[in-house]
C-alpha positions as CSV (number, residue, x, y, z in Angstrom):
1,M,91.1,115.6,-293.7
2,P,90.4,116.1,-290.0
3,Q,93.3,116.5,-287.7
4,K,93.8,114.1,-284.9
5,K,93.9,115.5,-281.4
6,R,97.0,114.7,-279.5
7,V,96.4,113.4,-276.0
8,Q,99.2,114.5,-273.7
9,K,100.3,112.0,-271.2
10,R,101.0,113.1,-267.7
11,K,104.7,113.3,-266.9
12,R,105.5,111.9,-263.5
13,Q,107.2,114.5,-261.5
14,V,108.1,112.0,-258.8
15,S,111.7,110.9,-259.1
16,Q,112.5,107.3,-258.1
17,V,115.7,106.0,-256.9
18,K,117.2,103.4,-259.2
19,A,118.3,100.1,-257.7
20,R,121.4,100.2,-259.9
21,E,122.5,103.4,-258.2
22,L,121.7,102.1,-254.8
23,R,123.9,99.0,-255.2
24,E,126.9,101.2,-255.8
25,L,126.4,102.9,-252.3
26,S,128.1,101.8,-249.1
27,E,126.1,100.5,-246.1
28,V,126.6,103.9,-244.4
29,D,125.3,105.7,-247.5
30,L,122.3,103.4,-247.7
31,A,121.5,104.1,-244.0
32,E,121.7,107.8,-244.7
33,K,119.5,107.5,-247.8
34,L,117.0,105.5,-245.8
35,S,116.9,108.2,-243.1
36,D,116.4,110.9,-245.6
37,L,113.6,109.0,-247.3
38,K,111.8,108.5,-243.9
39,K,112.1,112.2,-243.2
40,E,110.7,113.0,-246.6
41,L,107.8,110.6,-246.0
42,F,107.0,112.2,-242.7
43,N,107.0,115.7,-244.3
44,L,104.7,114.4,-247.1
45,R,102.3,112.9,-244.6
46,F,102.3,116.2,-242.7
47,Q,101.5,118.1,-245.9
48,Q,98.7,115.7,-246.7
49,A,97.2,116.2,-243.3
50,T,97.2,119.9,-243.8
51,N,95.9,119.6,-247.3
52,S,98.9,121.3,-248.8
53,L,100.2,118.2,-250.7
54,E,100.1,118.9,-254.5
55,N,100.8,115.3,-255.7
56,P,99.6,112.5,-253.5
57,M,101.5,110.0,-255.6
58,Q,104.7,111.3,-254.1
59,I,103.9,109.4,-250.9
60,R,103.6,106.1,-252.8
61,A,106.8,106.7,-254.7
62,V,108.7,107.5,-251.4
63,K,107.3,104.3,-249.8
64,K,108.6,102.3,-252.7
65,D,112.0,104.0,-252.6
66,I,112.2,103.1,-248.8
67,A,111.4,99.5,-249.6
68,R,113.9,99.5,-252.4
69,V,116.7,100.8,-250.1
70,K,115.8,98.3,-247.4
71,L,115.9,95.5,-250.0
72,I,119.3,96.5,-251.3
73,A,120.7,96.8,-247.7
74,R,119.4,93.4,-246.9
75,Q,120.9,91.9,-250.0
76,A,124.2,93.4,-249.1
77,E,124.0,92.0,-245.6
78,I,123.2,88.5,-246.9
79,S,126.1,88.7,-249.4
80,Q,128.5,89.7,-246.7
81,K,127.4,86.8,-244.5
82,G,127.9,84.5,-247.5
83,K,131.4,85.8,-248.1
84,M,132.3,85.2,-244.5
85,G,131.3,81.6,-244.7
86,G,128.6,81.9,-242.1
87,E,126.3,79.1,-243.1
88,R,123.4,78.7,-240.7
89,T,122.4,75.3,-239.3
90,Y,118.8,75.0,-238.1
91,G,117.5,72.7,-235.5
92,N,120.0,70.2,-234.1
């Protein structure tokens, strides 16, 4: 009986921030996290420009993390306005 060759799947070395973890953070912590991610994106782009970036998928993952942090921050902002009773009236 011939043995089947196992195909190893690539393990992603890029860690992503979980939305569940972000929702537990305060607004200040979210702003700090966003700042850190933007700095990381800058460094990754710099590494890419100098051809020293090992995994180009890191850039994509960090961009998604930035979007995730912005989304959670915006959701928190909207929920705060809703709790304050600040309904908007448009037009008239």
